[in-house]
N, C-alpha and C positions, 0 to 999 in steps of 0.2 A: 505494501501500500504504501509506503512512506516511498518507495524510489520514482514511483509516477511520475507529480511531482518535477521531481530529477532532472528525466529523462523532456517531458516537455518543451524546458529551459532548455533543453542542447537542443531539441530537432528547433525552435524560435530561433536560439542564434544562428543554427546553419542558414536557415530559411531566411536569414537577415542579412548574413553574410555573400548568399547568392544573389539576394537582391538590389548589396552594396555594391556588387562586381558585374550583374546586368547593366545597373546603372549608369557603372564607369564606360562600358562598352560602348551603350547607345550615347553620351557624352563625346565621348571620343574619337565616334562614329557621325557625329552632329556637326560638330567643328569641324572633321574635315571634307563632308558632303558641305560643310556651308564656305570654302573656299571653291568652290568649282557651280561655274554654270553649265550644267550638263545637260546632251540633250534627250529628250525624249524616250526612253526605252527601256523595258523594267529587264534587259540584263543590266545596266546601271544600277538597279538598285536592288534586285537580288543578289546582292555582292554575297559571295562564299564565305566570309571575317569568322573566325573560332578563334574565339574567345578575348583576353583582354591582351596577349602576348601577341595576336593575327593584326588587332588593330593598330597596336603599338607599332608594328612594323611597317604595318598602313602609313602610317603618319612619317616613321623616320627617313621608309625611303622614298619619298615622296614633299617631302614638305622642300625643300631648299631649293627643284623644277616649281614650285606654286610662286614660292618669294622668287624666282626671275619673272616669275610669265603674271606678274604684279600688272594691272589694271589690261588683260586678255582675255578673251572668252576661253576658260580650258575647257576641255573633254574628258571626262573616261569613258574608256571604252570599252568593251573587256569582246577580244579576235577569238571565233574558232576555225579552226582548220579542219578538213581530215586527217589525220594521221596520214591513214592508206595513199590519201594523194602526194604527201608531201615527201610520202618512202618512192613512191613510183618517181616521180620530178627526183631525185637522188639516185633513183637505181637505174635510170632510163638515159640520163647524164651519159654522152661523149663527145667526148675533145675535138673529133675529125665532123662528128656531123651536128646538125641544125638543135638550137635548146627543143626540150620537150614543149609543151605549154605546162605556165605555170601550176601552180594551186592556190587558189583562191581561199580568201573566206569570207565569212557573212558578209552582207552592206547595208550600212547602215545611212538615211535618210534621218536630214533637218540642215538646221539652220547654222550651221559648222558658225562662215562668215558672212554676213549679210554683203557687205561689200563688194568680196571680190564672186559671192552667189556657186559659195563652197557649198553644195545640199546633201550629196552623194561619195561614198566612197569607200575603201577595202582594202584589204592587205594584200598580199599575193607574194608567195615564194617562188622564186626562180633560179634558175640557171646558166649563169655568164660565161662564154672562155676567155682569160683570161693568159697573159703573156708571162712565163714565170724569169726571170734571173738567168736564170740555163737556156732560154730559145725556150724551150718548153711550150705546149701549151695545155695549163690544166683549169678543172669545172670546180667555178665558185659558186656557191648559194647563197644566194642575195634576198632579203628584204626590204619587201616595195610599197608604197604610198601608190595607191590607184583613184584618182580621183571620177565623180560623176564625168565631167566636163570640164573645157581647160579656161584658165585661169584667164579674165583681161588685164590682168595687172600684175608684174613682181610680186613675191613676197619671202617671209621666213617660215617656215614650218617648225615650231618646239615639239620635240618629244620626247616623249621619257618612257622605254618600251622595256619591261616586265615578263616575271612567269615564277608563277609557283609553283611546289613538287606538291607529291602527293600529300594530304591531311589523313588519312585515312587508308585501308586495302581497297583497291575499286574506284577510287577517287578521281571524275574524269573531267575536271576541270583544274587540276594543280592548286586547290585552296589554300598549301600554305606558303603563304608571301615568306621571299626571303628575307635574308640582313637589308642586302643592298640592292640597287635598281641595273641591267643587265645592261642600258648604256642611256646617257643622254645626251642628244645633240638639235643641234639649230642647223638644217636645212635649205637652202634657198631657194625655191621655184622660180623660174621664169615664166616671160607672158609666155599663156601657151599650152602650158608646160600639164601633161594630164600624171604621169607618174613621175614620178625618184626616188631612187633607192636611198632605203634611211639604213641599210648598216650588213657586211656580209656578217653570215652566220657561219661559226668557222665549224670543222667537226670536229665532236665529238663534245661540242659547249655545251652549259644548262641549254639554252636558247635552242638549239637542232633536235638534241634530247628531247623537252617539250615541243615541240612541233611533230615529234616522228612517237609520242605514246599519250596525250591527252586532248594534242594538241589547242591548248589556247591559251593567246597573248594578250597579256591586259597594257594598255597603251592611260599614258596623260597627252595631249596634244594641243595644239596653238596657234592658228592661223595669223599672222602678221603680212599684214600691204603693207612691201616696202617704200617708202615713200622717194620719192626724184628728187 
């Protein structure tokens, strides 16, 4: 009889701790999303954050980029590739033959930059032949940004790229956020541009492993019209 109040007290304490933890996670995510002007899309708001550690890592890897993009409209986008298609691009590439068709991610539509008229975009993974220092030719894998239409003026694309690892067995989206982003870049897009290479995907890199396993790539993306 006398143990019941004690047990109830412990349960209440445990429930309170769980509530406070959930509240802190919610607070951090609210602060993070408050820095963004995201394009309306379910994928942006069903982000697989795993606990307080996941929220902390997300803040850590994006904080510097968000500070550098103050005044710009930043979009949080999760792109999904079919891993089998990426593997096919890799396996069929030949230095002496025309490159295979690129693997394409899902496409997003929305007002990404009103002045530039950017209203649709997706990512592609393609193979391009490169000359080596020894005079030979090798096939290199690239991550590319493709726009729905050509730009009416020159611009800068500010891009942060990262991909997670499995948070649990069978995790199909790589929900475990990394300690740091894979790359942050500022890419010049000339007038009339519809496609631009973002980065080379090194063989055996975390990015290649992500593209060929769960196929998920996350980005923060902002467009800045180039002043003449």
